[in-house]
C-alpha positions as CSV (number, residue, x, y, z in Angstrom):
1,M,69.0,110.2,51.9
2,I,68.3,106.5,51.3
3,R,70.7,103.9,49.9
4,T,69.6,101.5,47.1
5,A,71.0,100.1,43.9
6,C,70.2,100.2,40.2
7,P,68.1,97.1,39.1
8,L,69.0,97.2,35.4
9,D,70.5,94.3,33.5
10,C,74.0,95.6,33.5
11,W,77.5,94.7,34.6
12,D,77.8,97.8,36.7
13,A,75.0,97.3,39.2
14,C,75.5,100.8,40.6
15,A,75.1,101.7,44.2
16,I,72.8,104.8,44.3
17,T,71.4,107.2,46.9
18,C,67.9,108.6,46.6
19,D,66.4,111.7,48.0
20,P,62.7,110.8,48.6
21,S,61.7,114.3,47.7
22,R,63.3,114.0,44.3
23,P,62.8,110.3,43.3
24,G,63.6,111.0,39.7
25,K,67.1,112.3,40.5
26,P,69.1,109.5,42.1
27,V,72.9,110.0,42.6
28,A,75.8,107.7,42.7
29,T,76.6,106.7,46.3
30,P,79.7,108.7,47.3
31,G,82.8,106.6,48.1
32,H,81.6,103.3,46.7
33,P,84.6,101.2,45.5
34,Y,83.1,100.6,42.1
35,G,81.2,103.9,41.4
36,N,82.9,106.8,39.8
37,G,80.5,109.5,40.9
38,A,78.2,109.4,37.9
39,L,75.2,107.4,36.7
40,C,74.3,106.4,33.2
41,A,71.6,108.1,31.1
42,L,69.4,104.9,31.3
43,L,69.0,105.4,35.0
44,N,69.2,109.2,35.1
45,K,66.9,109.9,32.2
46,Y,65.3,107.2,30.0
47,M,63.9,105.1,32.9
48,H,62.1,108.0,34.4
49,E,60.7,109.4,31.1
50,T,59.3,106.1,30.0
51,P,55.5,105.9,30.9
52,R,54.6,103.3,33.4
53,L,51.7,100.9,33.6
54,E,49.5,102.4,36.3
55,R,46.2,100.5,36.1
56,P,45.6,96.8,36.0
57,R,43.6,95.3,33.1
58,V,41.5,92.2,32.6
59,D,40.1,91.4,29.2
60,G,41.1,94.8,27.9
61,K,39.3,96.8,30.6
62,E,40.9,98.7,33.4
63,V,40.0,97.2,36.8
64,S,41.1,97.5,40.4
65,M,44.1,95.7,41.7
66,E,41.8,93.5,43.8
67,E,39.9,92.4,40.6
68,A,43.2,91.8,38.7
69,L,44.6,89.6,41.5
70,A,41.4,87.6,41.8
71,A,41.6,87.0,38.0
72,A,45.2,86.0,38.3
73,A,44.5,83.6,41.1
74,E,41.7,82.0,39.2
75,A,43.9,81.6,36.1
76,L,46.7,80.0,38.2
77,K,44.3,77.2,39.2
78,A,44.9,75.8,35.7
79,P,47.1,72.7,35.6
80,D,50.8,73.2,35.1
81,P,51.1,77.0,34.9
82,L,54.3,78.4,33.3
83,L,56.4,81.3,34.7
84,W,58.6,83.1,32.1
85,R,60.8,85.7,33.8
86,G,62.8,88.3,32.0
87,S,65.7,90.5,33.2
88,G,63.8,93.7,33.6
89,N,64.8,93.8,37.3
90,L,67.8,91.8,38.7
91,G,67.0,92.1,42.4
92,V,67.0,88.7,44.2
93,M,63.4,89.1,45.3
94,Q,62.2,88.8,41.7
95,Q,62.7,85.0,42.1
96,V,60.2,84.7,45.0
97,T,57.5,83.8,42.4
98,D,59.4,80.5,41.8
99,L,58.0,79.4,45.2
100,L,54.5,79.9,43.9
101,I,55.1,77.9,40.7
102,G,56.8,75.2,42.7
103,K,53.8,74.9,45.1
104,L,51.4,74.7,42.1
105,G,53.5,72.0,40.4
106,G,54.1,74.3,37.4
107,T,56.9,74.9,35.0
108,L,59.9,77.3,35.1
109,T,62.5,78.1,32.4
110,H,66.2,77.3,32.1
111,G,68.9,78.6,29.8
112,S,69.4,82.2,28.8
113,L,68.7,84.9,26.3
114,C,72.1,86.4,27.1
115,D,75.1,84.5,28.3
116,G,74.1,80.8,28.4
117,A,76.5,79.6,25.7
118,G,79.4,81.6,27.0
119,N,79.0,80.4,30.5
120,A,78.9,76.8,29.3
121,G,82.2,77.3,27.5
122,I,83.8,78.7,30.7
123,L,82.6,75.7,32.6
124,E,84.3,73.4,30.0
125,G,87.7,74.8,30.8
126,R,87.6,76.1,34.3
127,G,84.9,74.0,35.9
128,V,83.4,77.0,37.6
129,N,82.8,80.6,36.6
130,R,84.4,82.9,39.1
131,Q,84.3,86.7,38.6
132,L,87.4,88.7,37.8
133,P,87.4,91.6,40.3
134,P,87.7,95.1,38.7
135,E,90.7,95.7,41.0
136,Q,92.6,93.0,39.1
137,I,91.7,94.6,35.8
138,A,93.1,97.9,37.1
139,R,96.5,96.1,37.6
140,A,96.8,95.0,34.0
141,E,99.2,96.4,31.5
142,V,97.1,95.4,28.4
143,V,93.3,95.2,28.2
144,V,91.8,93.2,25.3
145,V,88.2,94.1,24.9
146,W,86.7,91.3,22.9
147,G,83.1,91.8,21.6
148,R,82.2,94.3,24.3
149,N,81.5,98.0,24.0
150,L,82.3,99.4,27.4
151,P,80.9,102.9,27.1
152,V,77.5,101.5,26.3
153,T,77.3,98.3,28.4
154,N,79.8,98.7,31.2
155,S,80.8,102.4,31.5
156,H,81.8,102.3,35.2
157,L,84.6,100.0,34.3
158,L,86.3,102.6,32.2
159,P,88.2,104.2,35.1
160,F,89.8,100.8,35.8
161,I,91.3,100.6,32.3
162,E,92.7,104.2,32.1
163,G,96.4,104.3,31.1
164,K,96.4,100.7,29.8
165,K,97.3,99.6,26.3
166,L,93.9,98.9,24.8
167,V,93.1,96.3,22.1
168,V,89.5,96.0,20.8
169,I,88.3,93.0,18.8
170,D,85.0,93.8,17.3
171,P,83.3,93.5,13.8
172,V,82.2,97.2,14.2
173,R,84.6,100.1,14.4
174,T,82.8,101.7,17.3
175,S,83.8,105.1,18.8
176,F,85.5,103.0,21.6
177,A,87.4,101.0,19.0
178,K,88.6,104.1,17.3
179,K,90.3,105.2,20.6
180,A,92.1,101.8,21.0
181,D,95.8,101.3,20.4
182,L,94.8,98.4,18.1
183,H,91.4,97.4,16.6
184,I,90.9,94.1,14.9
185,Q,87.7,94.2,12.8
186,I,87.0,90.5,12.9
187,K,84.5,88.7,10.7
188,P,81.4,87.7,12.8
189,R,81.3,84.1,14.1
190,T,85.1,83.6,13.7
191,D,86.2,84.4,17.3
192,V,87.0,80.7,17.9
193,Y,89.4,80.6,15.0
194,L,91.2,83.8,16.0
195,A,91.7,82.5,19.6
196,L,93.0,79.2,18.3
197,L,95.3,80.8,15.8
198,L,96.8,83.2,18.4
199,A,97.5,80.3,20.7
200,R,99.2,78.5,17.9
201,F,101.4,81.4,17.0
202,L,102.3,82.1,20.7
203,T,103.5,78.5,20.9
204,M,105.4,78.7,17.6
205,E,107.2,81.7,19.0
206,D,107.9,79.8,22.3
207,T,106.1,82.5,24.3
208,Q,103.7,80.3,26.1
209,N,103.9,80.3,29.9
210,D,105.7,77.0,30.6
211,E,105.9,77.5,34.3
212,W,102.2,78.0,34.7
213,L,101.4,75.2,32.3
214,E,103.5,72.7,34.2
215,E,101.4,73.3,37.2
216,W,97.9,73.9,35.9
217,G,97.9,72.9,32.2
218,T,99.8,69.7,31.6
219,E,97.6,68.7,28.7
220,F,98.8,71.8,26.8
221,D,100.8,69.8,24.1
222,E,97.6,68.1,23.0
223,F,95.9,71.5,22.7
224,Y,98.8,72.8,20.6
225,D,98.4,69.8,18.3
226,F,94.7,70.6,18.0
227,T,95.5,74.2,16.9
228,R,97.8,72.8,14.2
229,S,94.9,70.9,12.6
230,F,93.7,74.2,11.1
231,R,95.6,75.6,8.1
232,I,96.9,79.2,8.8
233,K,96.3,80.6,5.4
234,A,92.8,79.2,5.2
235,L,91.9,80.6,8.6
236,L,93.2,84.0,7.8
237,E,91.3,84.2,4.6
238,Y,88.1,83.0,6.3
239,M,88.4,85.6,9.1
240,G,89.3,88.4,6.7
241,L,92.6,89.1,8.5
242,G,96.3,89.2,7.5
243,L,99.5,88.0,9.1
244,D,100.2,91.7,10.0
245,D,97.0,91.7,12.1
246,I,98.1,88.6,14.0
247,G,101.6,90.0,14.5
248,D,100.2,93.2,15.9
249,L,98.0,91.3,18.3
250,L,100.8,89.1,19.5
251,T,102.9,92.1,20.4
252,Y,100.3,93.1,23.0
253,L,99.5,89.6,24.2
254,Q,103.2,89.0,25.0
255,R,103.2,91.5,27.8
256,D,103.3,90.3,31.4
257,R,99.9,91.3,32.7
258,V,97.0,90.9,30.2
259,V,93.3,90.9,30.8
260,F,90.5,89.9,28.4
261,L,87.2,91.6,28.8
262,V,84.8,89.4,26.8
263,G,81.2,90.5,25.9
264,A,78.1,88.5,25.0
265,G,78.5,89.3,21.3
266,V,81.1,86.6,20.7
267,Q,78.7,83.8,21.8
268,K,75.4,84.7,20.2
269,Y,75.8,81.7,17.9
270,S,75.1,77.9,18.0
271,I,78.8,77.4,18.6
272,G,78.9,80.1,21.2
273,H,80.3,77.9,24.0
274,Y,83.4,77.2,21.8
275,A,84.1,80.9,21.6
276,L,84.6,81.3,25.4
277,W,86.4,78.0,25.7
278,A,88.8,79.0,22.9
279,I,89.5,82.4,24.5
280,D,90.0,80.8,27.9
281,S,92.4,78.3,26.3
282,L,94.3,81.2,24.7
283,A,94.5,82.8,28.2
284,A,95.7,79.6,29.7
285,T,98.4,79.4,27.1
286,L,99.7,82.7,28.5
287,G,99.1,81.6,32.1
288,L,96.7,84.4,32.8
289,F,94.6,82.7,35.5
290,G,95.4,83.2,39.2
291,R,98.0,85.9,38.6
292,E,97.9,89.6,39.6
293,G,96.6,91.9,36.8
294,C,95.6,88.9,34.6
295,G,92.5,87.0,33.7
296,V,89.4,86.7,31.6
297,S,86.2,88.6,32.5
298,F,82.8,87.5,31.2
299,L,79.4,87.6,32.9
300,G,80.1,86.0,36.3
301,S,77.7,83.8,38.3
302,S,76.4,86.3,40.9
303,R,74.5,83.6,42.8
304,R,77.5,81.3,43.2
305,G,78.1,80.5,46.9
306,F,74.6,81.3,48.0
307,E,72.1,78.8,49.3
308,N,69.1,80.1,47.3
309,P,65.9,80.2,49.5
310,F,63.8,80.4,46.3
311,S,65.2,77.2,44.8
312,V,62.5,74.7,43.8
313,R,62.5,71.4,42.1
314,T,60.0,71.4,39.2
315,K,59.8,71.1,35.4
316,T,61.6,73.5,33.1
317,V,61.6,74.5,29.5
318,P,64.3,76.5,27.6
319,V,63.7,80.3,28.0
320,A,64.8,81.0,24.4
321,T,62.4,78.6,22.7
322,T,59.5,78.3,25.2
323,P,56.5,76.6,23.7
324,F,53.8,78.9,25.3
325,E,51.0,77.3,23.3
326,R,51.3,74.1,25.5
327,Y,50.1,76.0,28.6
328,E,46.6,77.2,29.6
329,T,48.1,79.8,32.0
330,V,51.4,81.7,31.5
331,L,52.8,84.3,33.9
332,V,55.3,86.7,32.3
333,Q,57.2,88.6,34.9
334,G,59.6,91.4,34.2
335,G,60.1,90.5,30.6
336,N,58.8,90.9,27.1
337,P,59.0,87.5,25.2
338,A,57.0,88.8,22.3
339,G,59.8,91.4,21.6
340,S,62.9,89.9,23.1
341,M,62.8,86.2,22.2
342,P,64.3,85.1,18.9
343,G,61.8,84.1,16.2
344,S,59.2,86.7,17.1
345,N,56.7,85.5,14.5
346,R,56.5,82.1,16.1
347,V,56.5,83.6,19.7
348,E,53.6,85.9,19.0
349,E,51.5,83.1,17.5
350,S,52.4,80.9,20.4
351,L,51.4,83.5,23.0
352,K,48.1,84.2,21.2
353,Q,47.2,80.6,21.9
354,V,47.5,81.0,25.7
355,K,44.1,81.2,27.3
356,N,45.3,83.1,30.4
357,L,48.4,85.2,29.6
358,I,49.3,87.3,32.7
359,Y,51.7,90.2,32.3
360,F,53.4,91.4,35.4
361,G,55.7,94.4,34.8
362,L,56.4,98.1,34.6
363,H,55.9,99.2,31.0
364,E,53.6,98.6,28.1
365,D,55.2,96.5,25.4
366,E,54.5,93.8,22.8
367,T,53.7,91.2,25.4
368,S,51.4,93.4,27.6
369,R,49.3,94.2,24.6
370,L,48.7,90.5,24.0
371,A,47.9,89.7,27.7
372,R,44.5,88.9,29.1
373,I,45.5,90.1,32.6
374,V,47.9,93.0,33.2
375,I,49.3,93.7,36.7
376,P,51.5,96.7,37.2
377,A,54.7,96.1,39.2
378,K,56.3,98.4,41.7
379,S,59.5,100.2,40.6
380,F,62.8,99.4,42.4
381,L,62.4,102.6,44.4
382,E,59.1,101.4,45.8
383,K,60.1,98.1,47.4
384,R,62.9,96.3,49.2
385,D,65.4,94.0,47.5
386,L,69.0,93.0,47.2
387,R,71.2,93.6,44.2
388,L,74.0,91.2,43.2
389,S,76.3,91.8,40.3
390,Y,77.6,89.6,37.5
391,G,80.4,92.2,36.9
392,H,81.9,92.8,40.3
393,Q,81.8,91.4,43.8
394,Y,79.9,94.2,45.6
395,V,76.4,93.5,47.0
396,E,73.9,96.3,47.6
397,P,70.8,96.3,49.8
398,M,67.9,98.0,48.0
399,N,65.9,100.0,50.5
400,L,62.4,101.4,50.2
401,C,62.8,105.0,48.9
402,I,59.3,106.2,48.2
403,E,55.8,105.1,48.9
404,S,53.4,104.6,45.9
405,D,49.9,103.4,45.3
406,I,50.9,102.2,41.9
407,G,51.5,98.5,41.4
408,I,52.5,95.6,43.6
409,S,55.8,94.0,44.4
410,E,56.8,90.5,43.5
411,Y,56.7,89.4,47.1
412,E,53.3,91.0,47.7
413,F,52.0,89.3,44.5
414,T,53.3,85.9,45.7
415,A,51.8,86.4,49.2
416,E,48.4,87.3,47.6
417,M,48.5,84.2,45.4
418,F,49.4,82.0,48.4
419,R,46.5,83.4,50.4
420,R,43.9,83.2,47.6
421,L,44.9,79.7,46.5
422,G,45.2,78.3,50.1
423,L,48.9,77.6,49.9
424,E,51.2,77.4,52.9
425,G,54.9,77.8,53.6
426,L,55.7,81.3,52.5
427,R,58.0,83.1,54.9
428,S,58.1,86.8,55.6
429,E,59.8,89.2,53.2
430,E,62.3,90.1,56.0
431,E,63.2,86.5,56.5
432,Y,64.0,86.0,52.8
433,L,66.1,89.2,52.6
434,S,68.0,88.3,55.7
435,A,68.6,84.8,54.3
436,W,70.5,86.4,51.4
437,V,72.3,89.2,53.3
438,D,73.4,86.8,56.1
439,Q,75.4,84.7,53.5
440,C,77.4,87.7,52.2
441,K,80.9,88.4,53.2
442,E,81.6,91.8,54.7
443,E,84.8,94.0,54.3
444,G,85.1,97.5,55.5
445,G,81.4,97.9,55.9
446,Q,80.7,96.7,52.3
447,L,78.8,93.5,51.6
448,L,80.5,91.1,49.1
449,L,79.4,88.0,47.3
450,P,80.1,84.9,49.4
451,D,82.1,83.4,46.5
452,Y,84.4,86.5,46.2
453,D,88.0,85.7,45.7
454,P,90.4,88.6,45.2
455,L,92.6,86.5,42.9
456,P,90.4,83.9,41.2
457,Y,91.9,80.5,40.3
458,H,95.2,81.1,42.2
459,D,94.7,77.6,43.7
460,G,93.5,75.9,40.6
461,F,90.2,75.1,38.9
462,G,87.0,73.2,39.6
463,E,84.5,73.8,42.4
464,D,87.0,73.3,45.2
465,G,90.2,74.3,43.4
466,G,93.2,72.1,42.9
467,E,92.2,70.9,39.4
468,E,94.0,71.7,36.1
469,F,92.6,73.8,33.3
470,V,90.9,71.7,30.6
471,F,92.0,72.8,27.1
472,M,89.7,72.9,24.1
473,D,90.3,69.7,22.1
474,D,87.4,69.6,19.6
475,F,85.4,71.9,17.4
476,D,82.4,70.9,15.3
477,D,81.5,73.5,12.7
478,D,80.7,73.8,9.0
479,F,84.0,75.5,8.3
480,E,85.5,72.4,6.7
481,D,82.7,72.4,4.1
482,T,83.2,76.1,3.6
483,R,86.9,75.5,3.0
484,R,86.3,72.6,0.6
485,F,84.2,74.8,-1.8
486,R,86.2,78.0,-1.3
487,K,88.3,77.6,-4.4
488,A,85.3,76.7,-6.6
489,R,83.5,79.8,-5.5
490,K,86.4,82.2,-5.3
491,R,86.5,83.3,-8.9
492,K,82.7,83.6,-9.0
493,Q,82.6,85.8,-5.9
494,K,85.0,88.3,-7.4
495,E,82.4,89.0,-10.0
496,E,79.4,89.2,-7.7
497,E,78.3,91.6,-5.0
498,I,77.6,90.3,-1.5
499,T,73.9,89.3,-1.3
500,E,73.6,88.2,2.3
501,F,74.9,90.0,5.3
502,W,75.7,89.0,8.9
503,L,73.1,90.5,11.2
504,L,74.8,92.2,14.3
505,S,72.6,93.2,17.2
506,P,74.6,95.0,19.9
507,K,73.2,97.1,22.8
508,Y,71.9,100.6,22.1
509,H,73.0,103.4,24.4
510,K,69.4,104.7,24.9
511,S,67.7,101.4,25.6
512,L,68.2,98.2,27.5
513,N,66.8,95.0,25.9
514,T,63.2,96.2,25.0
515,Q,63.0,99.0,27.5
516,F,63.2,102.8,27.1
517,R,64.1,104.6,23.8
518,R,64.2,101.8,21.3
519,N,66.1,102.5,18.0
520,A,64.3,101.9,14.7
521,R,67.0,102.0,12.0
522,V,69.3,99.6,10.2
523,H,72.9,100.5,9.9
524,L,74.3,99.6,6.4
525,P,77.8,99.7,4.9
526,P,78.3,102.4,2.2
527,S,79.2,99.7,-0.3
528,L,75.5,98.8,-0.6
529,G,74.8,102.1,-2.4
530,I,71.7,102.8,-0.4
531,G,71.2,106.4,0.7
532,E,70.7,107.9,4.1
533,G,67.1,107.8,5.1
534,E,65.9,105.3,2.4
535,W,63.6,102.5,3.5
536,V,64.8,99.0,3.2
537,R,63.4,95.5,3.7
538,L,65.5,93.1,5.6
539,S,64.6,89.4,5.2
540,S,65.8,86.1,6.5
541,E,64.3,82.6,6.4
542,F,62.4,83.5,9.6
543,G,60.7,86.7,8.6
544,E,61.2,90.3,7.4
545,L,61.3,93.8,8.7
546,K,61.2,97.3,7.1
547,L,63.5,99.9,8.6
548,E,65.0,103.3,7.7
549,A,68.6,103.1,6.6
550,H,71.6,104.8,8.2
551,V,74.8,104.6,6.2
552,D,77.6,103.6,8.6
553,D,81.2,103.4,7.5
554,S,82.1,101.7,10.8
555,L,80.7,98.4,9.5
556,R,82.5,95.6,7.6
557,P,81.0,95.3,4.0
558,D,79.6,91.9,4.9
559,C,77.6,93.1,7.9
560,V,74.4,95.1,8.8
561,L,73.6,96.3,12.3
562,V,70.2,96.5,14.0
563,Y,70.4,97.3,17.7
564,A,69.0,94.8,20.2
565,G,65.5,96.0,21.2
566,T,64.6,97.5,17.9
567,P,60.9,96.7,17.4
568,G,60.6,93.7,15.1
569,I,64.3,92.7,15.0
570,N,63.6,89.3,16.2
571,R,61.3,88.5,13.3
572,L,64.7,87.9,11.6
573,T,66.4,85.8,14.2
574,P,66.4,82.0,14.5
575,P,64.4,80.2,17.2
576,I,67.2,77.8,18.0
577,L,69.4,77.0,21.0
578,S,73.2,77.0,21.3
579,E,74.8,73.6,21.2
580,E,75.7,74.0,24.9
581,G,74.1,76.2,27.6
582,D,70.7,76.5,26.0
583,G,71.4,80.1,24.9
584,A,69.7,82.2,22.3
585,C,71.5,82.5,19.0
586,Y,70.5,86.0,17.8
587,Q,73.4,86.4,15.4
588,E,73.3,82.9,13.8
589,V,71.6,84.4,10.7
590,K,72.3,86.3,7.5
591,V,69.8,88.7,6.0
592,R,69.1,90.1,2.5
593,V,68.7,93.8,2.0
594,E,66.3,95.4,-0.6
595,R,65.1,98.9,-1.2
596,S,61.5,99.3,-0.1
597,E,58.7,101.9,0.1
598,E,58.0,103.3,3.6
């Protein structure tokens, strides 16, 4: 039996054990502090049933690996090659190709398709994004899950919240929300307002944590004044909530040990950084940082504390709005920009203008079908790596489990390009792996992130601690204009049906991003009057998409839902960046819905 870890883009980053004679049947590593003895269906089933790319291609013809590598090396001689990396595999060795691009004077990407805006908001208040260990979540009395569907995205955290009072804040009444003690079905894009309003009411009721604020939040009075700049009645109406909803929420927030588990959904907007900053400011009002059983969990920075041996200084462009057409050669590694980037119509046209599009990955997808050169990758079972987590502190070595003649690893590809292009300076694979492992902490035989702190922020904020929390003090949005015209529109809206709907795009339980079993339906509220199985056309200013309808009474009447990864969904989404963090803004869009022929 050989130890390794799941490479998928997931909070859980499960430790697994593989029997080389049964590579398709990995099991959870017994006794791991974060595992619960089970693995998700993505790893157990859907990953293994998805066909792999097995043969390289050049100009549409199957060729040998030797021929494909020669073609790739020739293509990389072009000036300023671009590397666009996705999150198909989160092992650290995926980043070794940065060394190649750095040597060639090429271009990398920055920002995020996932959490960039939220991370920027956390940095505004805390100065540094430290992970909240699951052991602290287990000590909470109340767990508030805000824009995060744990059974789908983070199932191994569920044992840590057993027996807690559970509050779910989500525009969708998911199966998970139905099991909660309280579900607040918030209007999309209003999380900022809810957090600010809750902080205001807590202070009005004199239930803020004065002792904590005197030490770590002395600017709190200015924050409270800021929350008072919004009219309560107007905010409630805008969010679609009542005073009873706020009162119910406050009852849970006023307990001693409260944890917020915040998902990426709250920050898929241009104002996404404000959402996390507002939620953090609410948590600081309650003094939830640096105390046992308290805190805010979002995607943590798994590489914090490491000296990255793959770090290079070179040009970068935003990953969410990459202008592919500017480059003669583009290397796409472990990702599917044609399917996963917002504004797919623009992305596809941009990729078609690339002379040498190189696709380096595991599965056939929208991008591989556009590529001139296709190079199959090794699976995580067929190479060595190291898995860090953005959801917990545990680090897992990924050992070679099975030998395979299919594909090539990222390190092998990089070494081949160095050799063929006459480049120097690449160290051995063992040296790079050791460089990562040697920086980890160790406790009870288990590797930990070097930045691991069992009680984050107990000594203050900022890179070195000792600093105060910085409260949110500004918010630029179009809400003021919305409020100005509300009265003029109110009577008219009573007579009209909703014609545009917020587009929600959460994770699907059978797929991850654009991998595995991708859903192909749109979930519609019953109020639309469209029947189960009818075909509809969704349209936005960026494009349109036909899908089969599923009537879903878990939705608000102003929302439609299309799962992330659904083929074509990003024809509807805007090719824009968040105000901070250079993040994708998948939900910053409303769509129209019309009946259509199949």
